[in-house]
Kinemage of the C-alpha trace (Angstrom):
@kinemage 1
@onewidth
@group {chain A} dominant
@subgroup {mainchain}
@vectorlist {calphas} color= white
{ca met a 1} P -0.095 0.104 -0.071
{ca thr a 2} L 1.593 3.301 -1.188
{ca his a 3} L 0.813 6.728 0.541
{ca ala a 4} L 0.638 9.967 -1.162
{ca ala a 5} L 3.947 12.092 -1.039
{ca val a 6} L 4.038 14.877 1.387
{ca ser a 7} L 5.070 18.025 -0.406
{ca pro a 8} L 7.948 20.273 1.067
{ca ala a 9} L 5.524 22.996 1.493
{ca glu a 10} L 3.318 20.685 3.776
{ca arg a 11} L 6.353 19.746 5.746
{ca gln a 12} L 7.482 23.216 6.325
{ca arg a 13} L 3.816 24.009 7.391
{ca glu a 14} L 3.823 21.170 9.747
{ca ala a 15} L 7.321 21.906 11.268
{ca leu a 16} L 6.193 25.525 11.708
{ca arg a 17} L 2.835 24.348 13.427
{ca gln a 18} L 5.167 21.972 15.889
{ca arg a 19} L 7.484 24.797 16.760
{ca gln a 20} L 4.619 27.197 17.344
{ca leu a 21} L 2.979 24.594 19.574
{ca leu a 22} L 6.288 24.292 21.553
{ca arg a 23} L 6.216 28.011 21.957
{ca val a 24} L 2.790 27.997 23.295
{ca leu a 25} L 3.527 25.002 25.665
{ca trp a 26} L 6.566 26.919 27.136
{ca arg a 27} L 4.655 30.252 27.475
{ca asp a 28} L 6.622 32.211 24.751
{ca ala a 29} L 3.534 32.633 22.905
{ca asp a 30} L -0.347 32.785 23.390
{ca ala a 31} L -2.606 29.684 22.590
{ca gly a 32} L -4.324 32.058 19.975
{ca ala a 33} L -1.332 32.060 18.099
{ca leu a 34} L -2.165 28.567 17.061
{ca gln a 35} L -5.880 28.902 15.812
{ca gly a 36} L -5.067 29.324 12.333
{ca gln a 37} L -2.846 26.218 12.317
{ca ala a 38} L -4.554 23.856 14.537
{ca arg a 39} L -6.214 21.106 12.377
{ca ala a 40} L -8.964 19.562 14.544
{ca pro a 41} L -10.131 21.246 17.911
{ca gly a 42} L -11.338 24.794 18.139
{ca ala a 43} L -9.866 27.565 20.093
{ca his a 44} L -11.594 26.830 23.178
{ca ala a 45} L -10.695 23.149 23.207
{ca leu a 46} L -6.927 24.204 22.299
{ca arg a 47} L -6.941 26.722 25.118
{ca asp a 48} L -8.200 24.016 27.582
{ca gly a 49} L -5.647 21.396 26.175
{ca val a 50} L -2.866 23.744 26.527
{ca ala a 51} L -3.640 24.792 30.006
{ca ala a 52} L -4.017 21.105 30.969
{ca tyr a 53} L -0.604 20.160 29.497
{ca arg a 54} L 0.930 23.178 31.272
{ca gly a 55} L -0.498 22.129 34.453
{ca asn a 56} L 0.723 18.444 34.116
{ca ala a 57} L 4.007 19.606 33.029
{ca gly a 58} L 4.606 21.692 36.190
{ca ala a 59} L 3.571 18.763 38.327
{ca val a 60} L 6.024 16.381 36.523
{ca ala a 61} L 8.895 19.036 36.717
{ca glu a 62} L 8.307 19.319 40.395
{ca arg a 63} L 8.313 15.351 40.989
{ca ala a 64} L 11.364 14.749 38.774
{ca leu a 65} L 13.480 17.680 40.402
{ca ala a 66} L 12.360 16.928 43.695
{ca gly a 67} L 13.680 13.384 43.150
{ca ala a 68} L 16.911 14.418 42.077
{ca phe a 69} L 17.387 17.546 44.655
{ca pro a 70} L 16.018 16.335 47.788
{ca thr a 71} L 18.177 18.502 49.830
{ca val a 72} L 17.418 21.766 47.922
{ca ala a 73} L 13.824 21.094 48.140
{ca glu a 74} L 13.757 20.642 51.905
{ca leu a 75} L 16.121 23.832 52.097
{ca val a 76} L 13.772 26.179 50.275
{ca gly a 77} L 10.404 24.469 51.405
{ca ala a 78} L 8.008 22.899 49.252
{ca asp a 79} L 5.778 25.577 47.804
{ca asn a 80} L 9.048 27.486 46.781
{ca phe a 81} L 10.613 24.452 45.234
{ca gly a 82} L 7.542 23.715 43.256
{ca ala a 83} L 7.493 27.418 41.831
{ca leu a 84} L 11.245 26.817 41.092
{ca ala a 85} L 10.667 23.770 39.305
{ca arg a 86} L 8.066 25.120 37.215
{ca val a 87} L 9.936 28.225 36.184
{ca phe a 88} L 12.910 26.066 35.496
{ca trp a 89} L 10.710 23.736 33.186
{ca ser a 90} L 9.573 26.552 31.311
{ca gln a 91} L 12.977 28.110 30.462
{ca gln a 92} L 15.022 24.899 30.385
{ca pro a 93} L 12.621 22.084 29.330
{ca pro a 94} L 13.885 18.475 29.000
{ca gln a 95} L 15.595 17.523 25.672
{ca arg a 96} L 15.262 13.917 26.305
{ca gly a 97} L 12.380 11.455 27.257
{ca asp a 98} L 14.137 10.342 30.223
{ca leu a 99} L 13.492 12.808 33.044
{ca gly a 100} L 16.277 11.312 35.001
{ca glu a 101} L 18.753 13.072 32.724
{ca trp a 102} L 16.950 16.442 33.339
{ca gly a 103} L 18.321 18.918 35.933
{ca ala a 104} L 22.214 19.228 35.318
{ca ala a 105} L 21.550 22.852 34.672
{ca leu a 106} L 19.331 23.607 37.919
{ca ala a 107} L 22.513 24.653 39.954
{ca asp a 108} L 23.524 27.367 37.691
{ca phe a 109} L 19.906 28.335 37.193
{ca ile a 110} L 19.934 28.845 41.033
{ca ala a 111} L 23.090 30.719 40.980
{ca ala a 112} L 21.821 33.113 38.586
{ca ser a 113} L 18.440 33.835 40.235
{ca pro a 114} L 18.132 37.051 42.067
{ca gln a 115} L 15.486 35.880 44.473
{ca leu a 116} L 17.901 33.247 45.673
{ca ala a 117} L 20.979 35.600 45.855
{ca asp a 118} L 20.924 35.561 49.714
{ca glu a 119} L 21.470 31.884 49.550
{ca ala a 120} L 24.769 31.861 48.141
{ca tyr a 121} L 25.509 28.243 49.173
{ca leu a 122} L 22.401 26.740 47.648
{ca ala a 123} L 23.915 26.358 44.156
{ca asp a 124} L 26.656 24.175 45.639
{ca val a 125} L 24.094 22.071 47.441
{ca ala a 126} L 22.266 21.700 44.123
{ca arg a 127} L 25.594 20.443 42.566
{ca leu a 128} L 26.014 17.942 45.209
{ca asp a 129} L 22.426 16.748 44.770
{ca trp a 130} L 23.067 16.240 41.044
{ca gln a 131} L 26.313 14.366 41.470
{ca val a 132} L 24.291 12.135 44.333
{ca his a 133} L 21.819 11.564 41.605
{ca arg a 134} L 23.961 10.798 38.742
{ca ala a 135} L 25.791 8.181 41.317
{ca thr a 136} L 22.590 6.445 41.780
{ca arg a 137} L 22.220 5.865 38.150
{ca ala a 138} L 25.923 4.778 37.472
{ca ala a 139} L 27.030 1.290 36.620
{ca asp a 140} L 27.549 -0.988 39.625
{ca gly a 141} L 31.071 -1.316 40.827
{ca pro a 142} L 33.002 -4.523 41.220
{ca ser a 143} L 31.690 -7.128 43.955
{ca asp a 144} L 35.237 -8.134 45.060
{ca ala a 145} L 38.095 -5.920 46.481
{ca pro a 146} L 40.752 -5.333 43.874
{ca leu a 147} L 44.106 -7.118 44.496
{ca leu a 148} L 46.524 -5.437 46.242
{ca glu a 149} L 49.735 -7.310 44.956
{ca ala a 150} L 50.762 -4.397 42.492
{ca leu a 151} L 51.002 -2.182 45.281
{ca ala a 152} L 53.984 -4.444 46.662
{ca thr a 153} L 55.440 -5.480 43.290
{ca thr a 154} L 55.312 -2.424 41.029
{ca ala a 155} L 56.808 0.970 41.591
{ca pro a 156} L 54.095 3.625 42.116
{ca glu a 157} L 55.182 5.424 38.796
{ca arg a 158} L 53.634 2.357 37.034
{ca val a 159} L 50.442 1.879 38.984
{ca gln a 160} L 47.127 3.588 38.829
{ca leu a 161} L 44.182 3.231 41.221
{ca ala a 162} L 40.857 3.356 39.481
{ca leu a 163} L 37.661 4.627 41.549
{ca val a 164} L 34.432 3.131 41.293
{ca pro a 165} L 31.721 4.175 38.724
{ca gly a 166} L 29.679 7.353 39.712
{ca arg a 167} L 32.093 9.050 41.842
{ca ala a 168} L 32.588 12.619 41.956
{ca leu a 169} L 34.441 15.544 43.623
{ca leu a 170} L 32.994 18.806 44.505
{ca ala a 171} L 35.141 21.841 45.932
{ca ser a 172} L 32.944 24.591 47.494
{ca asp a 173} L 33.318 27.475 49.386
{ca trp a 174} L 30.525 26.368 51.807
{ca pro a 175} L 30.269 23.097 53.927
{ca val a 176} L 28.148 21.470 51.362
{ca ala a 177} L 28.873 17.911 52.555
{ca thr a 178} L 28.012 18.909 56.156
{ca ile a 179} L 24.616 20.299 54.928
{ca trp a 180} L 23.784 17.333 52.810
{ca leu a 181} L 24.578 14.924 55.755
{ca ala a 182} L 22.719 16.749 58.194
{ca his a 183} L 19.520 16.415 55.823
{ca arg a 184} L 19.982 12.697 56.056
{ca arg a 185} L 19.638 12.605 59.636
{ca pro a 186} L 16.210 12.107 61.345
{ca ala a 187} L 13.984 15.055 61.126
{ca glu a 188} L 13.116 14.654 64.888
{ca asp a 189} L 16.787 14.707 65.911
{ca pro a 190} L 17.455 17.933 67.995
{ca gln a 191} L 21.090 18.133 66.883
{ca arg a 192} L 20.437 17.406 63.257
{ca phe a 193} L 21.874 20.882 62.279
{ca ala a 194} L 24.237 21.547 65.124
{ca asp a 195} L 27.234 20.743 62.815
{ca val a 196} L 25.942 22.865 59.879
{ca lys a 197} L 25.633 25.845 62.388
{ca ala a 198} L 29.193 25.298 63.700
{ca ala a 199} L 30.433 24.828 60.097
{ca phe a 200} L 28.821 28.295 59.100
{ca ala a 201} L 30.130 29.872 62.133
{ca ala a 202} L 33.779 28.801 61.538
{ca gln a 203} L 33.289 29.490 57.640
{ca cys a 204} L 34.221 25.990 56.416
{ca arg a 205} L 34.946 25.222 52.919
{ca glu a 206} L 34.484 21.718 51.868
{ca thr a 207} L 35.497 19.397 49.331
{ca ala a 208} L 32.732 16.700 49.022
{ca phe a 209} L 33.368 13.220 47.803
{ca val a 210} L 30.554 11.212 46.224
{ca trp a 211} L 30.714 7.403 45.582
{ca arg a 212} L 28.481 4.164 45.289
{ca asp a 213} L 29.219 1.728 48.200
{ca gly a 214} L 26.892 -1.050 46.656
{ca leu a 215} L 23.462 0.472 46.321
{ca ala a 216} L 24.154 3.095 48.879
{ca val a 217} L 25.404 6.504 47.662
{ca cys a 218} L 27.813 7.978 50.088
{ca val a 219} L 29.205 11.524 50.583
{ca ala a 220} L 32.160 12.527 52.802
{ca ala a 221} L 34.081 15.857 53.207
{ca leu a 222} L 37.730 15.247 52.285
{ca asp a 223} L 40.587 17.179 53.742
{ca pro a 224} L 42.810 19.138 51.386
{ca pro a 225} L 45.467 16.524 50.989
{ca ala a 226} L 42.914 13.705 50.394
{ca ala a 227} L 40.938 15.974 47.937
{ca ala a 228} L 44.076 16.571 45.820
{ca phe a 229} L 44.955 12.698 46.001
{ca val a 230} L 41.583 11.932 44.893
{ca gln a 231} L 41.503 14.824 42.073
{ca ala a 232} L 44.823 13.066 40.712
{ca leu a 233} L 43.232 9.693 40.695
{ca leu a 234} L 40.141 11.052 38.790
{ca ala a 235} L 42.627 12.706 36.225
{ca arg a 236} L 44.078 9.056 35.821
{ca arg a 237} L 47.531 9.829 37.034
{ca ser a 238} L 49.754 7.522 38.326
{ca leu a 239} L 49.942 6.642 42.080
{ca ala a 240} L 53.236 8.379 42.354
{ca ala a 241} L 51.632 11.518 40.720
{ca ala a 242} L 48.760 11.301 42.975
{ca leu a 243} L 50.852 11.027 46.169
{ca asp a 244} L 53.051 13.905 44.935
{ca ala a 245} L 49.596 16.056 44.563
{ca ala a 246} L 48.579 15.220 48.084
{ca gly a 247} L 51.622 16.128 49.657
{ca pro a 248} L 53.678 15.182 52.894
{ca asp a 249} L 50.580 15.508 55.168
{ca phe a 250} L 48.789 12.765 53.169
{ca thr a 251} L 48.624 9.146 54.674
{ca phe a 252} L 48.181 6.775 52.001
{ca asp a 253} L 47.786 3.853 54.208
{ca arg a 254} L 45.073 5.331 56.071
{ca trp a 255} L 43.210 6.201 52.752
{ca leu a 256} L 43.573 3.011 51.431
{ca ala a 257} L 42.133 1.173 54.427
{ca asn a 258} L 39.250 3.343 54.236
{ca ala a 259} L 38.722 3.152 50.537
{ca leu a 260} L 38.719 -0.691 50.820
{ca arg a 261} L 36.411 -0.607 53.591
{ca thr a 262} L 33.903 1.457 51.982
{ca arg a 263} L 34.474 0.211 48.492
{ca gln a 264} L 35.723 3.274 46.866
{ca leu a 265} L 38.392 1.456 44.941
{ca ala a 266} L 37.500 -0.611 41.749
{ca ala a 267} L 40.892 -1.641 40.612
{ca ile a 268} L 44.591 -1.294 40.623
{ca arg a 269} L 46.231 -1.437 37.243
{ca asn a 270} L 49.537 -1.573 35.806
{ca leu a 271} L 50.707 1.131 33.541
{ca glu a 272} L 52.408 -0.220 30.399
């Protein structure tokens, strides 16, 4: 069975109609702009349909972002977060069908928001939330601990330590790891935010490390030597180069024991 060919003019009209529909849905144009192009429903039905889609899209945006940014959602409150999600959806809508991939730009969106300018730490909290979200979607790490033989038999210049999938490092001017960890504690804990208050009072800066320990996503604040060491590992530098980056205050044996216990280390490789 053959179908009549679609003319270039018809394809152009259809493309124009679809672009105009997207503009209406994202509030760049009024629904009346489609009246001359909509094929079946009348103007009233079209307005109702657009309003319903917008309302549903806003609810979907709020649910999707609340799942990826729970710490931010709790910090700003449900009503404010809902409004933020809807504005973000309208200005930077998803480009893929998988909403789990949408939200990477929220931190920069928050940083540029005049309404949130007094909460300067919030953008970095959003960045940490996003790295945690990404870690939940990362591939599983190895089930067995890596063999340590290469550390004893190979020069550090010829050894590379590989960290598990989903790991990330975030340097911040704010105590982001302390904030994130406090929001994982029970809401009824009277000391839930005591560490956060102390960290803000001391003007602490933190480098947060994110990794997967089995199914659980973990966050820890690293001191500067450990942060430099992990940063070198993430850059796929040799063990010798990572130790040089960490400096004399770094204790490799202590880091290695903790990395093995918390399953941060995926493999120890010989460099050719």
